[in-house]
C-alpha positions in Angstrom: 114.8 133.0 93.1 118.3 131.5 92.2 117.8 130.0 96.1 114.8 129.1 96.2 115.7 127.2 93.2 119.2 125.7 94.5 117.0 125.1 97.9 114.5 122.4 95.8 117.4 120.9 93.9 118.7 120.2 97.2 115.4 118.6 98.3 114.9 116.8 95.6 117.9 115.1 96.2 117.7 114.4 99.8 114.3 113.4 99.1 115.0 111.5 96.3 117.7 109.5 98.5 115.8 109.0 101.6 112.8 107.3 98.9 115.6 104.9 97.7 116.9 104.4 101.2 114.1 103.3 102.6 112.9 101.4 99.3 116.3 99.3 98.9 114.8 97.0 101.3 111.8 97.0 100.5 112.2 95.6 96.8 114.3 93.2 98.8 111.5 91.4 100.2 109.5 92.0 97.2 112.2 90.3 94.5 113.1 87.6 97.4 109.3 86.4 98.0 108.0 85.9 94.4 111.7 84.2 93.6 112.3 79.9 94.3 115.3 80.0 96.2 115.1 78.8 100.3 118.8 78.0 100.8 120.9 80.5 102.8 123.2 80.4 100.1 121.6 80.7 97.2 122.8 83.8 95.2 119.9 87.2 95.5 119.4 88.5 92.1 117.7 92.3 92.2 115.0 90.8 89.4 113.5 87.4 90.1 114.3 85.3 86.7 110.7 83.6 86.7 107.8 85.4 88.8 106.8 82.6 91.4 104.0 83.6 94.2 103.8 79.7 95.8 105.9 81.2 98.4 102.8 83.3 99.7 100.7 79.9 99.6 103.2 77.8 101.5 104.2 80.4 104.3 100.9 79.5 106.5 101.9 75.6 106.3 106.0 75.4 107.1 105.0 77.1 110.2 102.0 78.1 112.5 101.8 81.6 110.8 97.8 81.6 111.3 98.4 81.4 114.7 101.5 84.0 115.4 99.1 86.1 113.3 96.2 85.8 115.8 98.2 86.3 118.9 99.6 89.5 117.6 96.5 90.9 117.5 95.3 89.8 121.2 98.1 91.8 122.3 98.5 94.4 120.1 94.8 95.2 120.4 94.5 94.4 124.0 97.7 97.3 124.9 95.7 99.5 122.7 92.5 98.6 124.3 93.5 99.4 127.4 96.1 101.8 127.7 94.2 104.6 125.4 91.6 105.1 128.2 93.6 105.0 130.6 96.0 107.8 128.8 93.2 109.7 128.1 91.9 109.8 131.4 95.0 110.8 133.0 95.8 113.1 130.8 92.3 114.5 131.4 93.1 114.8 135.0 96.6 116.0 134.7 94.6 118.9 132.8 91.8 119.9 133.9 92.5 119.4 137.9 95.4 121.1 139.2 97.6 120.3 142.2 100.0 120.0 143.9 102.9 118.3 142.2 101.6 117.6 138.3 104.8 118.3 137.3 106.6 116.1 138.7 104.4 113.5 137.8 104.6 114.6 134.0 108.9 114.6 134.1 108.7 111.1 135.9 106.3 109.7 133.0 108.3 112.0 130.8 111.8 110.3 131.9 110.3 106.8 132.1 110.7 106.7 128.4 114.8 107.5 128.5 115.5 104.4 130.6 116.7 101.3 127.5 113.9 97.7 127.7 116.6 95.3 128.1 116.8 96.9 131.7 113.3 96.4 132.6 113.4 92.5 130.9 115.5 90.3 133.5 113.6 92.0 136.9 110.1 91.1 134.5 111.1 88.1 133.8 111.5 87.0 137.2 108.7 88.7 138.7 106.2 87.0 136.5 108.3 83.3 137.0 107.7 84.0 140.7 104.4 85.5 140.5 102.2 82.2 140.1 103.2 80.8 143.0 103.3 84.2 144.8 99.7 85.0 145.2 98.2 82.2 142.6 98.6 84.9 138.9 100.6 83.0 136.1 101.8 86.0 133.8 104.7 84.6 132.4 104.1 82.7 129.0 100.7 84.4 128.9 98.6 86.9 127.1 97.9 89.5 129.9 102.1 89.2 130.7 103.1 90.9 127.5 100.6 93.3 127.7 101.1 94.7 131.0 104.5 94.7 130.2 103.8 96.5 126.6 101.6 98.6 129.2 104.9 99.9 131.0 106.3 101.7 127.9 103.0 102.8 126.2 101.3 104.3 129.0 104.2 106.9 129.6 104.1 107.8 125.7 100.3 107.6 126.0 100.2 110.2 128.5 102.9 113.0 127.8 101.5 113.4 124.1 97.8 113.1 125.2 98.4 116.0 128.1 100.3 118.2 125.6 97.2 117.4 123.4 94.7 118.0 125.7 95.8 121.3 126.5 95.4 122.7 122.9 92.2 121.6 124.2 89.8 125.2 125.1 88.3 124.6 128.4 85.2 127.5 127.4 83.6 124.7 125.3 83.7 122.5 127.7 82.3 124.3 130.8 80.1 125.7 127.9 78.7 122.6 128.3 78.2 122.1 131.3 76.8 125.6 131.7 73.4 124.2 129.1 73.7 121.3 131.6 75.6 118.5 131.1 78.0 117.0 133.6 81.0 117.0 133.6 81.3 113.5 132.3 79.3 113.9 129.5 80.8 117.2 128.7 84.2 115.5 128.7 83.2 112.9 126.3 80.6 115.4 124.0 83.4 117.9 124.0 87.0 117.5 125.0 87.0 113.7 124.0 85.5 114.6 120.6 88.4 117.3 119.8 90.7 114.7 121.1 90.2 112.3 119.2 93.7 112.7 116.3 95.5 112.8 119.4 93.2 109.6 120.5 93.8 108.6 117.1 97.9 108.8 117.1 98.7 107.2 120.8 96.3 103.9 119.8 98.5 104.1 116.4 101.3 103.9 118.6 100.2 101.4 120.9 99.5 98.7 117.8 102.1 99.4 116.0 104.7 99.1 119.3 103.5 96.2 120.5 102.9 94.4 117.0 106.7 94.6 116.1 108.6 94.3 120.0 110.6 92.0 120.0 112.6 91.8 122.8 110.0 90.8 125.5 108.2 88.5 123.2 111.6 86.5 123.0 111.4 86.1 126.4 108.2 86.2 128.5 106.1 84.6 125.3 105.2 80.5 125.7 104.7 77.9 122.2 100.8 78.8 121.9 101.7 82.7 123.0 104.4 83.3 120.6 103.8 86.5 118.4 104.9 87.4 114.7 108.0 89.2 115.2 109.4 85.7 117.2 107.0 83.0 115.1 108.9 84.2 111.9 112.5 82.5 113.1 110.2 79.4 112.6 111.2 79.6 109.2 115.1 78.1 109.9 114.9 74.8 110.1 117.4 74.2 112.5 117.7 70.4 111.4 118.8 70.8 108.2 120.3 74.1 108.5 117.9 76.1 105.5 116.5 78.9 105.1 113.2 79.5 103.9 114.4 82.6 102.9 111.6 83.5 99.6 108.9 82.5 102.5 110.6 84.0 105.5 110.4 87.6 103.2 106.9 86.4 101.8 105.9 86.7 105.5 107.0 89.4 106.1 105.7 91.2 103.7 102.0 89.9 104.8 102.3 90.8 108.1 103.2 93.7 107.6 100.1 95.3 105.3 97.7 95.4 108.9 100.1 98.1 110.2 100.5 100.1 106.9 97.1 99.9 106.3 95.6 101.3 109.6 98.2 104.3 109.1 97.3 104.9 106.1 93.7 105.0 106.2 94.3 107.9 109.9 97.2 108.9 109.3 96.0 112.6 108.4 94.8 112.3 112.5 98.2 111.1 113.3 100.4 113.5 111.9 97.8 116.3 113.8 98.4 114.4 117.2 101.4 114.2 116.9 102.2 118.0 115.2 99.7 119.1 118.5 101.8 117.0 121.2 105.1 118.3 120.3 103.6 122.4 119.2 102.0 124.4 122.2 
């Protein structure tokens, strides 16, 4: 019993420390967004002297934030919509059709996750810059180019996680549906896919969040018209007057985080189940 109490005490201390560590930057954002200071040399206070919600209104006119928001929604949603069906079908093929080299394919897919993204940045930029001249396809500075880029690291993870998850779905259920007269495709949608929804939810959230907050490729492969939120937030710094609108920047940072937080909270139980199934077979 003494050991149990000690364990609880240590766990409470560790969790409290982690909670404070996580809450600290969020508190800074909240306080900064409610303050009136804009200069980069302003003095930070832990409590706002006067609560001012003006930054949440002015941030939309200081920079074209709504335009950046729409761009991020388009790119993130498109990446999710394209990545998830391909990942599901690829994982289904690996788990249901035994063929030579399946293990090698999965090892190659997993190996792509250990390569830093910066390694692909220059080759992709060169390819996109010459694609229009070579094949007449405009990729540089377009939604299409950015979505294709995000698929290069979203798809491998999606295929790997969904493969691990589909391996936990019994094939007997699908075979029973086929015995009852359902075709392979109908059996897949009515049984396997339905039982795999937690894994699909986990992959969907991962793909959307990854595209929503990606900075490296978006800073190089976007134009003024396709600039996403992480890059657009830089506009709150005025290069002419050398003034950073810190209150509006922090207000915008909190605001653009809301869709991701709400989406994750709504389907968090599916995400946890999907990730657990992908980790434990």
